[in-house]
N, C-alpha and C positions, 0 to 999 in steps of 0.2 A: 679561436678564430671561427667565425660562422661559416657554414658550408655555402657553396654557390647557390643552392636552391633557396636558402633563407635570405641571402642577400638579394637575389633576384626577385623574390616574392615581395620584398619591401619596396623595390624599385620597379614594380610591374608597369609596363608601358604598352600593353595590348599587342605586343609582337608575338603572336601565337607560335610562329615558327621557331623563334629564339627560345621561347618558354618550353616548347616540346623538346628541343635539343638539350636544354639544361635538365629537364625532368628525366630524360633518358639517361644522361650521364649520372644523375642521382641514383637511378636504379643500378647502374654498374658499380658505383661507389658502395652502395648498400650491400650488393651481393659479394663484392670483393672482401668487405669487412666480415661477412658471415663465413666465407670460404676458408678463412684462415684456420678455423677450428674443425674443418672437415677432413676425412681420410684422404689419402693421396688420390685414390680412384675418383673421388668426387671433385677434388681440385682440378683434375685433368678435364673433367666435364665443364667446369667453370672456365678454364683457359680456352676451351673450344669456342666459347662465346665471343672471344675477340678475334677469331679466325675468319677467313673468308667463308661465305656460305657454302661454297663448293667443297671446302675442306672440313666440314663439320661432321663427317662420318655418320650422318643420319640422326645424330642426337639432338642438336639444337635446331629447332625449326626456324624457318624464316620469320623474322619478327613481324608481327602484325601491328597495325596502328593502335596506339594506346588510347582508349576512350577518355576524353577529358570532360569534366563537368563545368558548370558555370564558373566564370572567372573568380568571383569572390569566394565561392566555396572551395575552389581549387587552391587558392592561396592559403586559406586556413588549413586545408588538409595537409599540404606539404610542410607547413610550419609545425603541425602536430607530429607528422612523421619524422621530421628532422629532430624534434625533441626526443623522440624515442630512440632515434639512431645515435644521437650524441650521448644519451644516457645508457646505451648498450642494453636496451629493453626490447629490441625486436626478437620475437620468439622463433627459433628454429630448433625443432626437436626430432631426434630419430633414435631408434632403439631396436635391437633384436630381442625376440621373445621365444620361449619354448612352451607351447600350449599342448599338453599331452604329447602325442607322437609327432606333432606338426611344428615345423619352424616357421616363424613369421617375423615381419619387421614393419614398422610404421614410420612415417615422417609427417610432421606438421610444420608449416611455415606461415607466418603471419602475413607475408607479402606486403602489398601496398595498403592494407587496412589498418585502422587505428588499434583494433583489438583482434585477438584470435578467438573465433567462435566455434571451431571444429573440435571434434572429439573422436575417440575410437573405442572399440570394445575388443578385448581379447581375454577370454576366460574359459575355464573348464568346469563342468558340473556333472554330477552323477544323477541320472534320472531313473525312476522305477516305473516301468510300464508293463502291465500284465504280469506282475510279480517277477519281473526280470529287470536287472539293473544294467544300464547302459552309460558309458562315459560319453559325454557330449562336449564338443569344442565349439565355441561361439566366437565369431569374428564380426566386426562391424565398423563402418565409417559413418560418422554423423556430421552433417554440414549445417551448423546452426545459423540462425539469422534473427535479427532484432534482439540480440543478446545471446548469451551462452547458457542460460538457465535450463532450457529444455534439453539441450544436448548433454549437459552434465547430469540431469535427472535420468535420462535414458541410459547413459553410460553406467551410472551407479546402481540402477534398479532393473535393467533388462534381464540379466541372468536369474536373479531371484524371482522376478515376476513370471518368467517363462517356466521355472520349476514349479511355481504355485499352480499355473494353468495346467501343466502336465499332470500334477497330482489330482487336481479337481476332475479333469476329464477321465483320468484313469480310474477314479472311483465310480464315476457315472457309467462308464462303459468298460467294465473289468474284462470282458471277453471279446471286445471289439478289436478290429485290425489296428495296427500301430500307425499306419500312414495318416488316416483321418485324425487321429489324436494329435499327432505332431502338427499337421496343417492347421487345425483349429486352435491349438495352443499358440502358434506363432501369430495368427490373426488376433486372438484375444489379448495377447501381450501388447501388441501395437495399440489396440483400442483402449485397453486399460491404462497404459502409460499416458495416452492422449487425454483421457478423462481426469488425470491427476494434475494436469497443467493449469495454473491459475494466472499466468501473466501473459504478456503480448508476444513472447518469444516462440520460436518454433525450430524444427530441425527436419531436414531430409534424412532418411535412414536407409542404409543397405546392410542387411544382416546375412551372414553365411553361417549355417549350422551344419556340423558334421556329426552324424550319429548312425551307428550300425552300417558303416560303409556307404552311407548316402549323404549327398551334399544337398541341403535345403537352402534356398535363397528367398528371403522376404524383403520386399523393396517398396519404399514409398518416397517419392520425390525425384530429384534429378542427379543424385549420386548414382554411381554405376559399378556393376560387377561384371567381369569377363574372365575367361579362362584362356591361357596361352599354352597350347599343347605342343611341346617339342619344337616350337618355332615354326610349325607347319600350319597350324589352324588356330584362329581366334574365334571363340564362341561367346557371344553376348548372352548374359543370363538375366539382364534387366533392360527395361525400356524407359527412357526418360519420360517422366510424367509432366507433360506440358499442357496448359489449359486450352490452347488452340495453336494454329500454325498459319503462317502467311509468308510467301516468298518475296513480297515487295516490302522492304523495310521502310520505304518512304510513305506507304499507305497508312492513313489514320482511320481507325474503325472504332466506333463507339455507339452503343455496345453491340455485341453480336447476339443473335436470337437463335431459336431452334430451327429457323428456316435457313440460316447461313451455313449450310452443311459443308461448303467448300473450305471452311476454316477448321473443321472438326478434327480432333484427334480422338483416340479411344476414350478419352476422359471428359470431353467437352459436354456431352449430353448430361452426364452425371452431375457436373458442376452446376449447369443451368437448372436442372430439376431440383437441386438442393438450395436454390435461391441465390446462387453466385452471379456476380456481374463481371463479364469478361470484356475487356476493352484493350485497344492498342493505340498508343500515340505514334506519331511519325518518328522514324529512326529508333524504334524500340520494339520490344517483343510483347506478345499478349500477356496481360496480367489480370489477376482477380482482384477487384477492388474491395476494400474493407474499411471499417471505421478507424483502424489503426495503421493503415498503409496498404500497399499493393504487393502482390506476390505472384511471381512468374512460375509457380508450381501448381500442379493439379492435386498433389498429395503431400502430406507432411504430418508429423506429430507436433501438436501444439497449434499456434495460430488460431486460437479459439474465437477471435473477434472477426475473422474473415470467413464469410459464408461460402459454402460450396467446397471447402477443403475437406478431404477425408483422410483419416489415418489408416484405413484398411489397406493392407499391403497386397501386392501381387506376389504370389508364391509359386516357385518352381522347384523341381527335384531332379537331381542328376546322380546316377549311380557312379561312384568313384571308380569301381573296378573296370569300367569301360573306358576310362581315361588312359592315355598313353603315358609312357615314362617321361620324366622331366616335364611336369605340368605345374604351372603356377596360377594362382588365383589372385586377381587384382581387384581391389576395392578403392575407388577414387571419387573425389568430390567434383563438383562442376568447375572449380578453379582449374582443374586439369582438362576436363572434357570440352570446355569452351574454346580451347586453343589447340587441342591435339586429339586425333582419333585414336581408337584402341589399337589399330594396326600400326600406326606411326609410332605409338608409344612402345609397343612390344619390340618393334624393329630397332628403336633407339637403344633400349636396354640390352638387347642381344649384341648390338654393335660394340658395346663395351665389355661384353663377356662377363657381366656381373652375375654372381650366384648367391651372394649374401643378401638376404631379404631386406634388411635395413638399407643397404646400399642401393638395391633396386628401387625401393620406395623413394629414397632420396634423389636418385637420378630422375625418377618420374616428376618429382617436385621441381627439380632444377630445369628440366625440359619445359615444363609449363610456364615457369617464371620467365625464363629466357625467351619464350615465344610470345610474351606480352600479357600474361594473365595478371589481372589487378585484384583478384579476389584472395581470400585465404586459400591455401593450397594444401591438400592432405591426401595421403595415399597409404595403403597397406598392401603388402604382398605376402601370400601364404604359399608355402611349398607343399603341394598336395602329393606329388610323387617325385622322388629324386631321380636324376639321370642314372642309367645303367652304367656300371663301371666298365671302362674300356679295357679290352684284353690286349696284352702286349703281343705284337705281331711275331715276336721271337719265341713265344711260348709254344711248346709242342706237347701233344698228348702223350701220356705214358704208353709204352708198348707192352 
């Protein structure tokens, strides 16, 4: 028996209100199907979706309006999605991993897209710097676009390429300080991987490197990394790389120049000087125009046919020993951050008392999907410091 969305798509009569209602019910049907295979804690999160907004305990955000495309494109899209749904091919993956001394978990969900283009990195490698060996743990979230080729390439080659760059720089500066070697190795890894791409695809990338009790973050695109310290403080470690900004969504701007500084972000001038064309249509965001499409990012690996894009990452460093107990590192794609803030997300996970990293990543994805995200949705959670064990109040000190 065909699902309601397929039947309605065949009998489409331009009643946008009815269509949106059926499309929304289709999302619930899709999620209920996936939820049957989830742990009990995640099923509880799914059930909260059907409750009143006041009773959602902070997890499920108020649903935002789902953006709809042109009618004929929309009909085809939901027919394709329905085919995936009926063939049980919608991808929902989550897993716990142990990378060196750190526990982590990831979750990928295809969402309302025809394919899943996101990837993750979780690996450990041994680096030799200044004749001393260090164990390094690498975590990353990759938000692919125009295909998953670039995201897969970065996933498969980042750790190896980073080790190559460390070895090369270590030989050139055998007596130099360690921090500049790591910083330049991260930058060169991004640039080298970008130079190896030969197709139209690209990926935003946020990488977290832990070495010698230091947390290094290298970031290009609109994926995001932040730290939640004991539920008391949220610290953003990345800034979304947007080509320009405008508060008026209805305004149409084509194209902006070096004189339009009111629209500038930290990255606009760099894009324009590299030959990029930045424009904005009504009810859209600023995008960089290219021969193979438009991109709403100021940085990415790949996208070699879009002028103005740079793969050079923004790099920051955080001493781990300064973090408080019970600290979690979140790496999320824009399928999450488009509909939920970092603070809302951390509060939502704490409200369910989750401590399993894969469950925390899955709740992140559930929150974003239920809040109306129509993108691929991916998240990774790394436990940087475990909570201190609670002492029993009945315990007494020996006399």
